C-alpha positions as CSV (number, residue, x, y, z in Angstrom):
1,M,25.0,63.9,113.6
2,P,23.6,65.7,116.5
3,T,25.7,65.8,119.6
4,L,23.6,66.2,122.9
5,V,24.4,65.5,126.4
6,R,22.2,67.0,129.2
7,T,22.0,66.2,132.8
8,H,19.0,66.7,134.9
9,T,18.0,66.4,138.6
10,L,14.2,67.3,138.0
11,L,11.7,65.7,140.2
12,G,8.0,65.7,139.2
13,M,8.5,65.6,135.5
14,A,5.9,63.4,133.8
15,Y,6.9,60.9,131.2
16,P,4.4,58.7,129.5
17,A,4.3,55.2,130.7
18,L,4.8,52.4,128.1
19,E,3.7,48.9,127.8
20,T,6.2,46.1,127.1
21,V,5.8,43.8,124.3
22,G,5.4,40.1,125.4
23,T,4.6,40.7,129.0
24,Q,2.3,43.8,128.7
25,R,3.8,45.2,131.7
26,L,3.5,48.9,132.1
27,I,6.9,50.6,132.6
28,D,6.5,54.0,134.3
29,T,9.5,56.2,135.2
30,A,7.6,57.3,138.4
31,A,7.4,53.8,139.7
32,L,10.9,52.5,139.0
33,D,12.5,50.1,141.6
34,R,16.0,50.6,140.4
35,P,18.0,52.9,138.1
36,A,17.0,52.5,134.5
37,V,18.5,53.0,131.0
38,F,16.1,53.7,128.2
39,I,17.7,53.2,124.8
40,C,15.7,55.1,122.3
41,Y,15.9,54.4,118.6
42,A,14.0,53.8,115.4
43,E,14.5,51.0,112.8
44,A,17.2,52.9,111.0
45,T,19.2,53.6,114.1
46,Q,18.8,50.3,116.1
47,H,22.4,49.0,115.2
48,G,24.0,50.7,118.3
49,A,21.5,49.6,120.9
50,E,23.1,46.1,121.7
51,A,26.5,47.6,122.4
52,I,25.0,50.0,124.9
53,E,23.1,47.2,126.7
54,A,26.3,45.0,126.7
55,A,28.3,48.0,128.2
56,V,25.7,48.4,131.0
57,R,25.5,44.7,131.7
58,E,29.3,44.4,131.9
59,R,29.1,46.7,135.0
60,Y,25.4,46.3,136.3
61,P,23.3,43.2,136.6
62,A,19.6,43.4,135.8
63,S,18.8,43.3,139.6
64,E,20.6,46.6,139.8
65,V,19.8,48.4,136.5
66,L,16.9,48.1,134.2
67,V,17.5,48.3,130.5
68,A,14.6,49.0,128.3
69,H,14.6,49.4,124.4
70,V,12.2,52.2,123.4
71,I,11.4,52.0,119.7
72,D,10.1,55.2,118.1
73,L,7.3,54.0,115.8
74,H,5.5,57.3,115.1
75,T,6.3,57.1,111.4
76,V,4.4,53.7,111.1
77,P,1.0,54.4,109.6
78,S,-1.9,53.3,111.8
79,L,-2.9,50.8,109.1
80,F,0.4,48.9,109.6
81,R,0.7,49.0,113.3
82,G,-0.7,45.6,113.8
83,V,2.0,44.2,111.5
84,A,4.7,46.2,113.4
85,H,3.5,44.9,116.6
86,S,3.6,41.3,115.4
87,I,7.2,41.9,114.2
88,L,8.1,43.2,117.7
89,S,6.4,40.1,119.4
90,G,8.4,37.9,117.1
91,E,11.6,39.7,118.1
92,Y,10.6,39.4,121.8
93,E,10.0,35.6,121.4
94,K,13.3,35.2,119.7
95,A,15.2,37.1,122.4
96,V,13.4,35.1,125.2
97,A,14.4,31.9,123.5
98,E,18.0,33.0,123.4
99,L,18.2,33.9,127.1
100,P,20.7,31.9,129.2
101,P,19.4,29.7,132.0
102,G,18.4,31.8,135.0
103,E,17.6,35.0,133.2
104,T,14.0,36.1,132.9
105,A,12.3,38.0,130.2
106,E,10.9,40.5,132.7
107,D,14.5,41.6,133.5
108,Y,16.4,41.1,130.2
109,V,13.8,41.6,127.3
110,I,12.1,44.9,127.7
111,I,10.9,46.2,124.4
112,L,8.6,49.4,124.6
113,P,7.0,50.6,121.5
114,D,6.5,54.5,121.5
115,W,3.8,54.7,118.9
116,D,3.5,58.5,118.9
117,A,7.1,59.3,120.0
118,A,5.5,60.9,123.2
119,F,8.2,59.3,125.5
120,V,11.1,60.2,123.3
121,T,9.8,63.7,122.7
122,A,9.2,64.2,126.6
123,L,12.8,63.3,127.1
124,G,14.1,66.1,124.8
125,L,16.0,63.7,122.4
126,T,16.2,65.0,118.9
127,D,15.2,62.8,115.9
128,V,16.0,59.2,117.0
129,T,15.3,58.2,113.4
130,K,18.8,59.8,112.7
131,Q,20.8,59.0,115.8
132,L,19.7,56.8,118.8
133,G,19.6,58.4,122.2
134,V,19.7,57.3,125.8
135,A,18.0,58.4,129.0
136,V,19.1,57.6,132.4
137,F,16.7,57.6,135.4
138,A,17.4,57.2,139.1
139,A,15.5,54.7,141.1
140,E,13.1,57.3,142.5
141,G,12.1,58.4,138.9
142,S,14.2,61.5,138.3
143,L,15.8,61.9,135.0
144,I,19.6,61.9,135.6
145,G,20.4,62.8,132.0
146,I,20.1,62.0,128.2
147,A,22.7,61.4,125.7
148,Q,22.7,61.5,121.9
149,V,26.4,61.4,121.1
150,E,29.0,59.3,119.0
151,D,30.1,57.3,121.9
152,V,26.8,57.0,123.7
153,A,27.7,53.7,125.5
154,A,30.5,55.5,127.5
155,E,28.2,58.5,128.2
156,T,25.6,56.1,129.5
157,I,28.0,54.5,132.0
158,G,28.9,58.1,133.1
159,L,25.3,59.1,133.6
160,L,24.6,55.8,135.5
161,R,27.3,56.7,137.9
162,G,25.1,59.6,138.9
163,A,22.1,57.5,139.3
164,G,23.1,56.2,142.7
């Protein structure tokens, strides 16, 4: 398993904006209104994503930290991308239906397909089809750091402390 933790304080780096499933909202790291955690994974590595989100939510409400799921879909052949999008839309609808009263999809269900792995690659994460990774951004859009380690939830919380 790769072990990678890097911290950054670079401003001006450009990361591709991604469109959410369900709400078709554009998420751009250059236009964040709060710190953000991007959990990056592929189908084979999705099993740890919920634990990371739960660890963040224990400490930070959605009004303070955005949590987004970036799904690396570059291995999906273009012929099957419509099917993949339909599956993601179904997962979105299921997640929205399970939201507790008072929670909104715009804050709690953020699914970002990365069809060509441009976002994941720009972050510098290694193959997320083998191990999921996390990127933490400050509210002004600077990348605080990335983590691709065994205990990524704890590392994510540590990076968030530096996000202000």
